[in-house]
N, C-alpha and C positions, 0 to 999 in steps of 0.2 A: 434500849432506843427509848430515845427524848423526844421533844416536839415543843417550841419555841410558843410561851405562855402568852406574848403577846398575839399571837396568831389564833392561836388554838388552846381548847380546853377539851383535854379527853378524860373519860372517866371510865370504870369498868363496875360491874354490880357483878355480888358474885353474893348468892343467895337472900339475896333483900336488902344487901348495904351497896355504898360507892366506896372507893379503896384509891384516892389520889395520893400516890408518888411524889413525890420534890426530891428533883438530884441537886446534891450540893455546889453544880454550876448557876444556880438561879434559874432551871427551866423547872417546868412541870413534866413529870413525864409517868407513862402507865406501864406498872407492873402485868404481864399480861398474865392470866390465869388460864388454866386448862377445863377441860369437863362440860365443856358446853356454857360457858359462862356469857354474857351481853357485855357486849362495851356501846359506850358515846363516842363520838367524835360530835364535836362540833366545831362550825366555821364560817367566821361572817355570813349572820342568817341561818345556813345551812345545819342542818339536824341530822347524823344516820347513827342509828341501832345496827349493830353485827353483832355476829357470834362470831367471836374469835378466836375458836378451835377450828373455825376452817380458815376465818384471814387471821394472821399473824397479824398487818400491816393494812391498815382500811384505806385504799385507792380509792376515792370521791369519784372518779374519774368511770370507774365497773357502773353506773348508770348514764353514761353521756355514748349510744350504739356507734357515733362517729369516729370516737376513741378506741371502741371496741373491733372496728375494723380496720382501723387505721395501725395499731399494733396486733393483730393476729388473731383477737380473741376473739372476733366475731364467728359465731356457726351458723348463722342461718337466721329467718322469723317463720312464725306461726301463723295462717292464714285468719282471716276472721278480721272482726268489725277493731276490735282491742287486740292491737299487733302485739304479739310478744318475740323479744329476741334471745336466742339460744348461744350462749357463750363457755368456753374454758377458758375456766382461770387456775389459778392454784392447785392442780391436782383435781380440780372439780369441775363437772357439769350441772349448768347452772342457768337457769330463766330470768330473765327481765321484763319486770312486767311495768308501765308506767298506768299514774290513773288519770283516766281520760274522762270528758264530759260525756252524755249521751243527748238525745233528742235534739231540736231545733238551734239550744242553743251552743252545743256544740259546733257549732259553722261559723259562731263571730268568736268564743272561747271554749277551745278544745282541752284545754290543760288547769285552767285556774281557778283555785277554792277560793270559798270564804274563808278565811285564816279561823284557825281554834288555836287553844294549848298545844304542846308537844304531843300530849298522850292523848290528846283527843282526835287526832287526824286519823284518817285512813291508814295509810302507810302503817304506822307505827301501831295501830289497834291490828290490823291484820297482822303482824309480827309477833304481838303476842299473844293473839289468839292460836297463828299457828305454833309456835313454840310449847305453848301449852297441850294443844291436841297431839302434840309430836310427843313430849315427855308422858305424856299417856295411854301413848300405844293407838292412834288413831293411824286410818290409813292417808295420810298427808303428807304433802314436801315440807321438807326439815329450810325452816325459813333462813338464812344469807345476811340478806341485811336488808334495812327500809331507809327512806332520804324524805326531809321533809325541808323544802326550799322557803323563804320569808319573800315575795314579794310586798309590800307595803299592805294592802289588807289581805292580801289573797294569801296563794300559795300551791303551791307545786308538789307532788310524792310523785315515789316510784321502790314496787320492793324486788327483792333478788329473794327466792328461794332455791335451791337443788331441783336438778331435771329428776326426773324419773328413767331410770336405763330403758330402754325400748317401748317405752309407754304412748301410745295411741289416744284421742280423744275415742268415745265410744260412737259418737258419729260417725266419723271417717270411718271406722271398721263399718256400720252397721251399711254404708252404701256402697259399700263392697259386697259382704256376705252379712250371713244370720250371725249370730253368736249361742254358745250351748243354755240349755236350761242351765246346767251347775254356775256358766257365768250369772246367767240374770240372778240368781239365787245369790250369789255373793256380792252381786250390787244391791238387793234388798238389805243384806245384813250389815255393806258398809255403810248404807244411809240409816238402819240401827245405829250402829255404834255412836254416829255421830248424836241423834237423840236420848241415846242413853244417859250421855255425859252436856244433856241439856245445849247441844249446838246446834244453832238455827242457822240453816245455809239461805242467802238470799235470792240465789240465782242457781238453783238446783237445774239443771238443765245436761243434755246428753253430750255437752260439748265441755263438757266441763268434769266428768268422770271418765279417765283414762284406764286402760287394759293396757300393761303391761307384760314381756313377753313369755312370761311364766301365767300369766293369765290371772297373775293379782289386781284388785281393784284401786283407784286410788281419785280420793276427788279433791280439785284441789279451786284457785279464785275465792277465798273468802273475806273479799270486799265487802263493809257493808255487814259481815255474819259478827253472831255475835253468843254469849251462853244468856239462857233466861230461863223462870223454870218453866216445867211442862204445858203445854198447854195447846190450844188449836192449832199454830204456826206447825206443827206437824205433819198434818192430815195435810193443810195449804203445802209446805212443802214436796208432798208426794203428787199433791192435782199439779202443782207448778212443774214437776219431771214426767209426768202423764201427758201432759198439756205440748210438752217441747216435742215428746215421741211424736205423736200425734201430729205437728204440725209440721214435723219434718218428714213423716211420712207421707205429706200430700204435697210438699215439692217439688221439682222439675226434676230431679237428682233422684227422691225417693228414700228409705230405707226399708234396710229387711227386718221389717218390727209387726210383729201381731198380739192381740190382747191375751195369748198365751202367755207370751212371752211378759208380760206384765204379771200374770197371777204366777208364775215364777218367780216373780219378782218380791213379788208380799208377802209368798213360803218364806223366803229368806229375810222378811224383814221381821214376819214374824217368831222367828227361828230363835233371835238373837237376843 
């Protein structure tokens, strides 16, 4: 497979190095590697990192919900403020999430951020963190692709991850029924796994915890998250989660949650 060098620069990173293949007809092409390598696509102010063990060819339109619908790849949306799009593509179930602003500024500027370097923007940082966590066996979705698009002094960003089969947000489950002490124990153990690997989750709440059909716990949405030395932030992560549970419990729809569940959570957290 080859790409016109005048329009696209395409490189692949393997074990920390980049391999750019030149073909005999003067075009620059990519020698696709396997084993979970990360490839990079550049095109007219657009940069995409992607896992080419999942996507043999990167289609930039995968980040366009309208294109997904028009071509039969769109498979629904999530609810909530930061809506995610579900898609089926290349024999994989995936989730597309665009990075959106919050607060009052979102009313006039919903998705533009002050431009930073390629490696410092939110999409690439989350992709690389997820890739690292996945390779270390943490209960997080596998990253598929991340896009960074520049517009003068600003940028837009989006990320695609693999969809966890049969998984639902903890909040949605608790709206319908309580979960067992075993699951609360497993949730605590999953959070402790993150902390043991020095991963800070900036928005640990009951919508960013998923439970799949096998009662396995998954953690999602690692925007603005990072790895840092152990410290006070660990207890703040736990406090953030507890506040979200209490807040949603007091909402009109309520949650099937009580302080005994938090005790079971802490038991799981303490045992890993």
